[in-house]
PDB file of N, CA, C and O in Angstrom:
ATOM      1  N   UNK A   1      -5.636  23.456  20.709  1.00  0.00           N
ATOM      2  CA  UNK A   1      -4.596  23.043  21.350  1.00  0.00           C
ATOM      3  C   UNK A   1      -4.385  21.811  21.569  1.00  0.00           C
ATOM      4  O   UNK A   1      -5.351  21.082  21.797  1.00  0.00           O
ATOM      5  N   UNK A   2      -3.223  21.351  21.553  1.00  0.00           N
ATOM      6  CA  UNK A   2      -3.213  19.823  21.264  1.00  0.00           C
ATOM      7  C   UNK A   2      -2.776  19.338  22.613  1.00  0.00           C
ATOM      8  O   UNK A   2      -2.096  19.994  23.403  1.00  0.00           O
ATOM      9  N   UNK A   3      -3.353  17.809  22.846  1.00  0.00           N
ATOM     10  CA  UNK A   3      -3.574  17.164  24.096  1.00  0.00           C
ATOM     11  C   UNK A   3      -2.556  16.268  23.658  1.00  0.00           C
ATOM     12  O   UNK A   3      -2.369  15.794  22.537  1.00  0.00           O
ATOM     13  N   UNK A   4      -1.802  16.082  24.940  1.00  0.00           N
ATOM     14  CA  UNK A   4      -0.582  14.844  24.843  1.00  0.00           C
ATOM     15  C   UNK A   4      -0.865  14.088  25.947  1.00  0.00           C
ATOM     16  O   UNK A   4      -1.207  14.448  27.073  1.00  0.00           O
ATOM     17  N   UNK A   5      -0.652  12.817  25.417  1.00  0.00           N
ATOM     18  CA  UNK A   5      -1.089  11.554  26.658  1.00  0.00           C
ATOM     19  C   UNK A   5       0.891  10.869  26.789  1.00  0.00           C
ATOM     20  O   UNK A   5       1.743  10.534  25.966  1.00  0.00           O
ATOM     21  N   UNK A   6       0.844  10.930  27.769  1.00  0.00           N
ATOM     22  CA  UNK A   6       2.214  10.426  28.327  1.00  0.00           C
ATOM     23  C   UNK A   6       2.270   8.810  28.538  1.00  0.00           C
ATOM     24  O   UNK A   6       1.415   8.318  29.275  1.00  0.00           O
ATOM     25  N   UNK A   7       3.090   8.089  28.017  1.00  0.00           N
ATOM     26  CA  UNK A   7       2.708   6.626  27.768  1.00  0.00           C
ATOM     27  C   UNK A   7       3.970   5.872  28.763  1.00  0.00           C
ATOM     28  O   UNK A   7       4.945   5.419  28.163  1.00  0.00           O
ATOM     29  N   UNK A   8       3.928   5.790  29.854  1.00  0.00           N
ATOM     30  CA  UNK A   8       4.477   5.176  31.146  1.00  0.00           C
ATOM     31  C   UNK A   8       5.043   3.513  30.847  1.00  0.00           C
ATOM     32  O   UNK A   8       6.086   2.886  31.027  1.00  0.00           O
ATOM     33  N   UNK A   9       4.154   3.342  30.483  1.00  0.00           N
ATOM     34  CA  UNK A   9       4.523   1.408  30.256  1.00  0.00           C
ATOM     35  C   UNK A   9       4.499   1.263  28.509  1.00  0.00           C
ATOM     36  O   UNK A   9       3.523   0.854  27.881  1.00  0.00           O
ATOM     37  N   UNK A  10       5.758   1.681  27.923  1.00  0.00           N
ATOM     38  CA  UNK A  10       5.511   1.502  26.164  1.00  0.00           C
ATOM     39  C   UNK A  10       5.847  -0.317  26.121  1.00  0.00           C
ATOM     40  O   UNK A  10       5.603  -0.872  25.050  1.00  0.00           O
ATOM     41  N   UNK A  11       6.247  -0.947  26.973  1.00  0.00           N
ATOM     42  CA  UNK A  11       6.485  -2.358  26.477  1.00  0.00           C
ATOM     43  C   UNK A  11       5.096  -2.801  26.864  1.00  0.00           C
ATOM     44  O   UNK A  11       4.862  -3.941  26.463  1.00  0.00           O
ATOM     45  N   UNK A  12       4.215  -2.295  27.453  1.00  0.00           N
ATOM     46  CA  UNK A  12       2.950  -3.034  27.717  1.00  0.00           C
ATOM     47  C   UNK A  12       1.980  -2.960  26.307  1.00  0.00           C
ATOM     48  O   UNK A  12       1.011  -3.688  26.089  1.00  0.00           O
ATOM     49  N   UNK A  13       2.441  -2.013  25.518  1.00  0.00           N
ATOM     50  CA  UNK A  13       1.684  -2.062  24.257  1.00  0.00           C
ATOM     51  C   UNK A  13       1.933  -3.256  23.451  1.00  0.00           C
ATOM     52  O   UNK A  13       3.047  -3.547  23.016  1.00  0.00           O
ATOM     53  N   UNK A  14       0.677  -4.067  23.226  1.00  0.00           N
ATOM     54  CA  UNK A  14       1.323  -4.825  22.334  1.00  0.00           C
ATOM     55  C   UNK A  14       0.645  -5.210  20.694  1.00  0.00           C
ATOM     56  O   UNK A  14      -0.546  -5.334  20.409  1.00  0.00           O
ATOM     57  N   UNK A  15       1.995  -5.357  19.665  1.00  0.00           N
ATOM     58  CA  UNK A  15       1.808  -5.034  18.293  1.00  0.00           C
ATOM     59  C   UNK A  15       0.977  -6.127  17.393  1.00  0.00           C
ATOM     60  O   UNK A  15       0.539  -6.945  18.201  1.00  0.00           O
ATOM     61  N   UNK A  16       0.674  -6.400  16.401  1.00  0.00           N
ATOM     62  CA  UNK A  16      -0.090  -7.278  16.101  1.00  0.00           C
ATOM     63  C   UNK A  16       1.174  -7.362  14.640  1.00  0.00           C
ATOM     64  O   UNK A  16       1.486  -6.501  13.817  1.00  0.00           O
ATOM     65  N   UNK A  17       1.583  -8.605  14.803  1.00  0.00           N
ATOM     66  CA  UNK A  17       2.459  -8.869  14.155  1.00  0.00           C
ATOM     67  C   UNK A  17       2.200 -10.311  12.956  1.00  0.00           C
ATOM     68  O   UNK A  17       1.696 -11.383  13.291  1.00  0.00           O
ATOM     69  N   UNK A  18       2.550 -10.067  11.958  1.00  0.00           N
ATOM     70  CA  UNK A  18       1.995 -11.804  11.298  1.00  0.00           C
ATOM     71  C   UNK A  18       3.115 -11.817  10.225  1.00  0.00           C
ATOM     72  O   UNK A  18       3.696 -10.917   9.618  1.00  0.00           O
ATOM     73  N   UNK A  19       3.205 -13.199  10.215  1.00  0.00           N
ATOM     74  CA  UNK A  19       4.542 -13.242   9.910  1.00  0.00           C
ATOM     75  C   UNK A  19       4.446 -13.554   8.409  1.00  0.00           C
ATOM     76  O   UNK A  19       3.781 -14.459   7.904  1.00  0.00           O
ATOM     77  N   UNK A  20       5.273 -12.595   7.735  1.00  0.00           N
ATOM     78  CA  UNK A  20       5.351 -12.262   6.197  1.00  0.00           C
ATOM     79  C   UNK A  20       5.987 -13.287   5.231  1.00  0.00           C
ATOM     80  O   UNK A  20       7.207 -13.418   5.136  1.00  0.00           O
ATOM     81  N   UNK A  21       4.846 -14.207   4.326  1.00  0.00           N
ATOM     82  CA  UNK A  21       4.945 -15.116   3.806  1.00  0.00           C
ATOM     83  C   UNK A  21       5.303 -15.316   2.325  1.00  0.00           C
ATOM     84  O   UNK A  21       4.447 -14.747   1.648  1.00  0.00           O
ATOM     85  N   UNK A  22       6.295 -15.940   1.516  1.00  0.00           N
ATOM     86  CA  UNK A  22       7.009 -15.902   0.154  1.00  0.00           C
ATOM     87  C   UNK A  22       5.720 -15.031  -0.581  1.00  0.00           C
ATOM     88  O   UNK A  22       5.664 -13.884  -1.025  1.00  0.00           O
ATOM     89  N   UNK A  23       4.865 -15.974  -0.503  1.00  0.00           N
ATOM     90  CA  UNK A  23       3.665 -15.106  -1.566  1.00  0.00           C
ATOM     91  C   UNK A  23       2.988 -13.350  -0.865  1.00  0.00           C
ATOM     92  O   UNK A  23       2.317 -12.528  -1.489  1.00  0.00           O
ATOM     93  N   UNK A  24       3.251 -13.304  -0.088  1.00  0.00           N
ATOM     94  CA  UNK A  24       2.747 -11.929   0.184  1.00  0.00           C
ATOM     95  C   UNK A  24       3.850 -11.138   0.003  1.00  0.00           C
ATOM     96  O   UNK A  24       3.575  -9.940   0.064  1.00  0.00           O
ATOM     97  N   UNK A  25       5.504 -11.499  -0.287  1.00  0.00           N
ATOM     98  CA  UNK A  25       6.205 -10.824  -0.674  1.00  0.00           C
ATOM     99  C   UNK A  25       6.637 -10.313  -2.298  1.00  0.00           C
ATOM    100  O   UNK A  25       7.085  -9.297  -2.829  1.00  0.00           O
ATOM    101  N   UNK A  26       6.121 -11.944  -2.785  1.00  0.00           N
ATOM    102  CA  UNK A  26       5.798 -12.070  -4.355  1.00  0.00           C
ATOM    103  C   UNK A  26       4.796 -10.679  -4.736  1.00  0.00           C
ATOM    104  O   UNK A  26       5.035  -9.664  -5.390  1.00  0.00           O
ATOM    105  N   UNK A  27       3.622 -11.138  -4.031  1.00  0.00           N
ATOM    106  CA  UNK A  27       2.407  -9.439  -4.241  1.00  0.00           C
ATOM    107  C   UNK A  27       3.054  -8.786  -4.380  1.00  0.00           C
ATOM    108  O   UNK A  27       3.523  -8.577  -5.500  1.00  0.00           O
ATOM    109  N   UNK A  28       3.474  -8.012  -3.128  1.00  0.00           N
ATOM    110  CA  UNK A  28       4.136  -6.910  -3.126  1.00  0.00           C
ATOM    111  C   UNK A  28       4.999  -6.249  -4.390  1.00  0.00           C
ATOM    112  O   UNK A  28       4.996  -5.193  -5.024  1.00  0.00           O
ATOM    113  N   UNK A  29       5.721  -7.469  -4.377  1.00  0.00           N
ATOM    114  CA  UNK A  29       6.998  -6.728  -5.883  1.00  0.00           C
ATOM    115  C   UNK A  29       5.570  -6.446  -7.223  1.00  0.00           C
ATOM    116  O   UNK A  29       5.302  -5.419  -7.847  1.00  0.00           O
ATOM    117  N   UNK A  30       5.085  -7.461  -7.255  1.00  0.00           N
ATOM    118  CA  UNK A  30       4.165  -7.405  -8.181  1.00  0.00           C
ATOM    119  C   UNK A  30       3.765  -6.285  -8.257  1.00  0.00           C
ATOM    120  O   UNK A  30       4.079  -5.474  -9.128  1.00  0.00           O
ATOM    121  N   UNK A  31       2.622  -6.022  -6.861  1.00  0.00           N
ATOM    122  CA  UNK A  31       2.216  -4.408  -7.037  1.00  0.00           C
ATOM    123  C   UNK A  31       2.957  -3.235  -7.342  1.00  0.00           C
ATOM    124  O   UNK A  31       2.555  -2.225  -7.919  1.00  0.00           O
ATOM    125  N   UNK A  32       4.172  -3.502  -6.852  1.00  0.00           N
ATOM    126  CA  UNK A  32       5.209  -2.315  -7.243  1.00  0.00           C
ATOM    127  C   UNK A  32       5.783  -2.258  -8.267  1.00  0.00           C
ATOM    128  O   UNK A  32       6.461  -1.295  -8.626  1.00  0.00           O
ATOM    129  N   UNK A  33       5.585  -3.366  -8.950  1.00  0.00           N
ATOM    130  CA  UNK A  33       6.086  -3.444 -10.813  1.00  0.00           C
ATOM    131  C   UNK A  33       5.010  -2.662 -11.307  1.00  0.00           C
ATOM    132  O   UNK A  33       5.405  -1.696 -11.961  1.00  0.00           O
ATOM    133  N   UNK A  34       3.448  -2.795 -11.179  1.00  0.00           N
ATOM    134  CA  UNK A  34       2.663  -2.696 -11.571  1.00  0.00           C
ATOM    135  C   UNK A  34       2.307  -1.021 -11.753  1.00  0.00           C
ATOM    136  O   UNK A  34       1.918  -0.372 -12.724  1.00  0.00           O
ATOM    137  N   UNK A  35       2.654  -0.625 -10.245  1.00  0.00           N
ATOM    138  CA  UNK A  35       2.681   0.850 -10.150  1.00  0.00           C
ATOM    139  C   UNK A  35       3.354   1.308 -10.920  1.00  0.00           C
ATOM    140  O   UNK A  35       2.842   2.113 -11.699  1.00  0.00           O
ATOM    141  N   UNK A  36       4.769   0.999 -11.035  1.00  0.00           N
ATOM    142  CA  UNK A  36       5.934   1.740 -11.753  1.00  0.00           C
ATOM    143  C   UNK A  36       5.459   1.437 -13.538  1.00  0.00           C
ATOM    144  O   UNK A  36       5.806   2.245 -14.399  1.00  0.00           O
ATOM    145  N   UNK A  37       4.945   0.645 -13.759  1.00  0.00           N
ATOM    146  CA  UNK A  37       4.528   0.500 -14.783  1.00  0.00           C
ATOM    147  C   UNK A  37       3.081   1.232 -15.589  1.00  0.00           C
ATOM    148  O   UNK A  37       3.054   1.394 -16.809  1.00  0.00           O
ATOM    149  N   UNK A  38       2.325   1.489 -14.988  1.00  0.00           N
ATOM    150  CA  UNK A  38       0.753   2.384 -14.823  1.00  0.00           C
ATOM    151  C   UNK A  38       1.493   3.411 -14.599  1.00  0.00           C
ATOM    152  O   UNK A  38       0.871   4.341 -15.112  1.00  0.00           O
ATOM    153  N   UNK A  39       2.578   3.873 -14.083  1.00  0.00           N
ATOM    154  CA  UNK A  39       2.871   5.090 -13.698  1.00  0.00           C
ATOM    155  C   UNK A  39       3.491   6.109 -15.182  1.00  0.00           C
ATOM    156  O   UNK A  39       3.328   7.243 -15.634  1.00  0.00           O
ATOM    157  N   UNK A  40       4.411   4.620 -15.579  1.00  0.00           N
ATOM    158  CA  UNK A  40       4.658   5.618 -17.053  1.00  0.00           C
ATOM    159  C   UNK A  40       4.099   5.641 -17.925  1.00  0.00           C
ATOM    160  O   UNK A  40       4.259   6.467 -18.824  1.00  0.00           O
ATOM    161  N   UNK A  41       2.942   4.372 -17.913  1.00  0.00           N
ATOM    162  CA  UNK A  41       1.820   5.033 -18.942  1.00  0.00           C
ATOM    163  C   UNK A  41       1.078   6.468 -18.992  1.00  0.00           C
ATOM    164  O   UNK A  41       0.593   7.093 -19.935  1.00  0.00           O
ATOM    165  N   UNK A  42       1.207   6.833 -17.188  1.00  0.00           N
ATOM    166  CA  UNK A  42       0.290   8.090 -17.334  1.00  0.00           C
ATOM    167  C   UNK A  42       1.274   9.208 -17.448  1.00  0.00           C
ATOM    168  O   UNK A  42       0.884  10.361 -17.265  1.00  0.00           O
ATOM    169  N   UNK A  43       2.639   8.929 -17.764  1.00  0.00           N
ATOM    170  CA  UNK A  43       3.856   9.973 -17.703  1.00  0.00           C
ATOM    171  C   UNK A  43       4.012  10.285 -19.209  1.00  0.00           C
ATOM    172  O   UNK A  43       4.392  11.326 -19.745  1.00  0.00           O
ATOM    173  N   UNK A  44       3.701   9.354 -19.638  1.00  0.00           N
ATOM    174  CA  UNK A  44       4.306   9.078 -21.494  1.00  0.00           C
ATOM    175  C   UNK A  44       2.233   9.601 -22.041  1.00  0.00           C
ATOM    176  O   UNK A  44       2.005   9.383 -23.231  1.00  0.00           O
ATOM    177  N   UNK A  45       1.454   9.975 -21.516  1.00  0.00           N
ATOM    178  CA  UNK A  45      -0.030  10.358 -21.588  1.00  0.00           C
ATOM    179  C   UNK A  45      -0.763   9.686 -22.417  1.00  0.00           C
ATOM    180  O   UNK A  45      -1.551  10.084 -23.275  1.00  0.00           O
ATOM    181  N   UNK A  46      -0.206   7.796 -21.856  1.00  0.00           N
ATOM    182  CA  UNK A  46      -1.218   6.937 -22.877  1.00  0.00           C
ATOM    183  C   UNK A  46      -2.463   6.556 -22.259  1.00  0.00           C
ATOM    184  O   UNK A  46      -3.477   6.082 -22.771  1.00  0.00           O
ATOM    185  N   UNK A  47      -2.135   6.921 -20.776  1.00  0.00           N
ATOM    186  CA  UNK A  47      -3.504   6.700 -20.458  1.00  0.00           C
ATOM    187  C   UNK A  47      -3.950   7.972 -19.155  1.00  0.00           C
ATOM    188  O   UNK A  47      -3.019   8.512 -18.559  1.00  0.00           O
ATOM    189  N   UNK A  48      -5.221   8.308 -18.853  1.00  0.00           N
ATOM    190  CA  UNK A  48      -5.768   9.817 -17.856  1.00  0.00           C
ATOM    191  C   UNK A  48      -5.475   9.479 -16.590  1.00  0.00           C
ATOM    192  O   UNK A  48      -5.437   8.272 -16.355  1.00  0.00           O
ATOM    193  N   UNK A  49      -5.282  10.142 -15.813  1.00  0.00           N
ATOM    194  CA  UNK A  49      -5.503  10.232 -14.395  1.00  0.00           C
ATOM    195  C   UNK A  49      -6.622   9.377 -13.817  1.00  0.00           C
ATOM    196  O   UNK A  49      -6.465   8.633 -12.849  1.00  0.00           O
ATOM    197  N   UNK A  50      -7.763   9.537 -14.482  1.00  0.00           N
ATOM    198  CA  UNK A  50      -8.881   8.346 -14.508  1.00  0.00           C
ATOM    199  C   UNK A  50      -8.729   7.053 -14.051  1.00  0.00           C
ATOM    200  O   UNK A  50      -8.750   6.450 -12.978  1.00  0.00           O
ATOM    201  N   UNK A  51      -8.502   6.735 -15.725  1.00  0.00           N
ATOM    202  CA  UNK A  51      -7.630   5.543 -15.865  1.00  0.00           C
ATOM    203  C   UNK A  51      -6.588   5.222 -14.972  1.00  0.00           C
ATOM    204  O   UNK A  51      -6.862   4.162 -14.409  1.00  0.00           O
ATOM    205  N   UNK A  52      -5.726   5.595 -14.678  1.00  0.00           N
ATOM    206  CA  UNK A  52      -4.502   5.402 -13.657  1.00  0.00           C
ATOM    207  C   UNK A  52      -5.657   4.957 -12.542  1.00  0.00           C
ATOM    208  O   UNK A  52      -6.075   3.803 -12.445  1.00  0.00           O
ATOM    209  N   UNK A  53      -6.067   5.992 -11.776  1.00  0.00           N
ATOM    210  CA  UNK A  53      -6.421   5.550 -10.576  1.00  0.00           C
ATOM    211  C   UNK A  53      -7.675   4.297 -10.532  1.00  0.00           C
ATOM    212  O   UNK A  53      -8.059   3.751  -9.498  1.00  0.00           O
ATOM    213  N   UNK A  54      -8.074   4.075 -11.619  1.00  0.00           N
ATOM    214  CA  UNK A  54      -8.934   2.656 -11.921  1.00  0.00           C
ATOM    215  C   UNK A  54      -8.090   1.919 -11.883  1.00  0.00           C
ATOM    216  O   UNK A  54      -8.308   1.061 -11.028  1.00  0.00           O
ATOM    217  N   UNK A  55      -6.925   1.756 -12.536  1.00  0.00           N
ATOM    218  CA  UNK A  55      -6.111   0.482 -12.666  1.00  0.00           C
ATOM    219  C   UNK A  55      -5.242   0.413 -11.040  1.00  0.00           C
ATOM    220  O   UNK A  55      -4.917  -0.635 -10.481  1.00  0.00           O
ATOM    221  N   UNK A  56      -5.075   1.363 -10.684  1.00  0.00           N
ATOM    222  CA  UNK A  56      -4.773   1.207  -9.382  1.00  0.00           C
ATOM    223  C   UNK A  56      -4.932   0.802  -8.155  1.00  0.00           C
ATOM    224  O   UNK A  56      -4.071   0.426  -7.360  1.00  0.00           O
ATOM    225  N   UNK A  57      -6.432   0.920  -7.982  1.00  0.00           N
ATOM    226  CA  UNK A  57      -7.596   0.430  -7.314  1.00  0.00           C
ATOM    227  C   UNK A  57      -7.567  -1.073  -7.735  1.00  0.00           C
ATOM    228  O   UNK A  57      -7.328  -1.924  -6.878  1.00  0.00           O
ATOM    229  N   UNK A  58      -7.753  -1.348  -8.755  1.00  0.00           N
ATOM    230  CA  UNK A  58      -7.994  -2.726  -8.911  1.00  0.00           C
ATOM    231  C   UNK A  58      -6.634  -3.472  -8.621  1.00  0.00           C
ATOM    232  O   UNK A  58      -6.820  -4.482  -7.941  1.00  0.00           O
ATOM    233  N   UNK A  59      -5.270  -3.236  -8.968  1.00  0.00           N
ATOM    234  CA  UNK A  59      -4.369  -3.832  -8.598  1.00  0.00           C
ATOM    235  C   UNK A  59      -4.388  -3.683  -7.148  1.00  0.00           C
ATOM    236  O   UNK A  59      -4.069  -4.781  -6.690  1.00  0.00           O
ATOM    237  N   UNK A  60      -4.644  -2.721  -6.053  1.00  0.00           N
ATOM    238  CA  UNK A  60      -4.624  -3.211  -4.905  1.00  0.00           C
ATOM    239  C   UNK A  60      -5.894  -4.224  -4.463  1.00  0.00           C
ATOM    240  O   UNK A  60      -5.967  -4.675  -3.320  1.00  0.00           O
ATOM    241  N   UNK A  61      -6.761  -4.489  -5.374  1.00  0.00           N
ATOM    242  CA  UNK A  61      -7.498  -5.744  -4.994  1.00  0.00           C
ATOM    243  C   UNK A  61      -6.590  -6.609  -5.054  1.00  0.00           C
ATOM    244  O   UNK A  61      -6.148  -7.131  -4.031  1.00  0.00           O
ATOM    245  N   UNK A  62      -6.150  -6.913  -6.272  1.00  0.00           N
ATOM    246  CA  UNK A  62      -5.783  -8.082  -6.829  1.00  0.00           C
ATOM    247  C   UNK A  62      -4.392  -8.250  -6.230  1.00  0.00           C
ATOM    248  O   UNK A  62      -3.985  -9.338  -6.637  1.00  0.00           O
ATOM    249  N   UNK A  63      -3.447  -7.665  -5.431  1.00  0.00           N
ATOM    250  CA  UNK A  63      -1.851  -7.538  -5.465  1.00  0.00           C
ATOM    251  C   UNK A  63      -1.984  -8.224  -3.554  1.00  0.00           C
ATOM    252  O   UNK A  63      -1.444  -9.092  -2.868  1.00  0.00           O
ATOM    253  N   UNK A  64      -3.347  -6.870  -3.355  1.00  0.00           N
ATOM    254  CA  UNK A  64      -3.128  -6.805  -1.548  1.00  0.00           C
ATOM    255  C   UNK A  64      -1.943  -6.364  -1.017  1.00  0.00           C
ATOM    256  O   UNK A  64      -1.717  -6.783   0.119  1.00  0.00           O
ATOM    257  N   UNK A  65      -0.892  -5.440  -1.641  1.00  0.00           N
ATOM    258  CA  UNK A  65       0.184  -4.843  -0.400  1.00  0.00           C
ATOM    259  C   UNK A  65      -0.151  -4.861   0.772  1.00  0.00           C
ATOM    260  O   UNK A  65      -1.222  -5.102   1.330  1.00  0.00           O
ATOM    261  N   UNK A  66       1.003  -4.542   1.180  1.00  0.00           N
ATOM    262  CA  UNK A  66       0.544  -4.507   2.935  1.00  0.00           C
ATOM    263  C   UNK A  66       0.181  -3.465   3.011  1.00  0.00           C
ATOM    264  O   UNK A  66      -0.898  -3.648   3.575  1.00  0.00           O
ATOM    265  N   UNK A  67       0.303  -1.985   2.797  1.00  0.00           N
ATOM    266  CA  UNK A  67      -0.709  -1.008   2.809  1.00  0.00           C
ATOM    267  C   UNK A  67      -1.902  -0.838   1.993  1.00  0.00           C
ATOM    268  O   UNK A  67      -2.147   0.317   1.645  1.00  0.00           O
ATOM    269  N   UNK A  68      -2.414  -1.439   1.750  1.00  0.00           N
ATOM    270  CA  UNK A  68      -3.746  -1.922   0.812  1.00  0.00           C
ATOM    271  C   UNK A  68      -4.793  -0.913   1.581  1.00  0.00           C
ATOM    272  O   UNK A  68      -5.562  -0.162   0.980  1.00  0.00           O
ATOM    273  N   UNK A  69      -4.687  -1.027   3.099  1.00  0.00           N
ATOM    274  CA  UNK A  69      -5.811  -0.706   3.863  1.00  0.00           C
ATOM    275  C   UNK A  69      -5.590   0.710   3.713  1.00  0.00           C
ATOM    276  O   UNK A  69      -6.557   1.467   3.633  1.00  0.00           O
ATOM    277  N   UNK A  70      -4.114   1.243   3.654  1.00  0.00           N
ATOM    278  CA  UNK A  70      -4.376   2.879   4.080  1.00  0.00           C
ATOM    279  C   UNK A  70      -4.478   3.745   2.752  1.00  0.00           C
ATOM    280  O   UNK A  70      -4.743   4.930   2.550  1.00  0.00           O
ATOM    281  N   UNK A  71      -4.227   2.895   2.101  1.00  0.00           N
ATOM    282  CA  UNK A  71      -4.254   3.690   0.675  1.00  0.00           C
ATOM    283  C   UNK A  71      -5.753   4.170  -0.021  1.00  0.00           C
ATOM    284  O   UNK A  71      -6.879   3.757   0.257  1.00  0.00           O
ATOM    285  N   UNK A  72      -5.431   4.963  -0.800  1.00  0.00           N
ATOM    286  CA  UNK A  72      -6.545   5.832  -0.792  1.00  0.00           C
ATOM    287  C   UNK A  72      -7.495   4.950  -2.385  1.00  0.00           C
ATOM    288  O   UNK A  72      -8.576   5.388  -2.778  1.00  0.00           O
TER     289      UNK A  72
END
């Protein structure tokens, strides 16, 4: 059975908001480009799934994309 909690004062919820910098946007772009290129290598069987996973783990560290903390 699922428990549901009613939020009476939604405006009271505070969100952490950070200003996005030019560098952060560039890192995000570079990460997505690296992901696309790495995916093409995988699709053409030039690298294995294991190699793909290792490369992408390193890319998450190098580029620090916005959602890195929730990515596997």
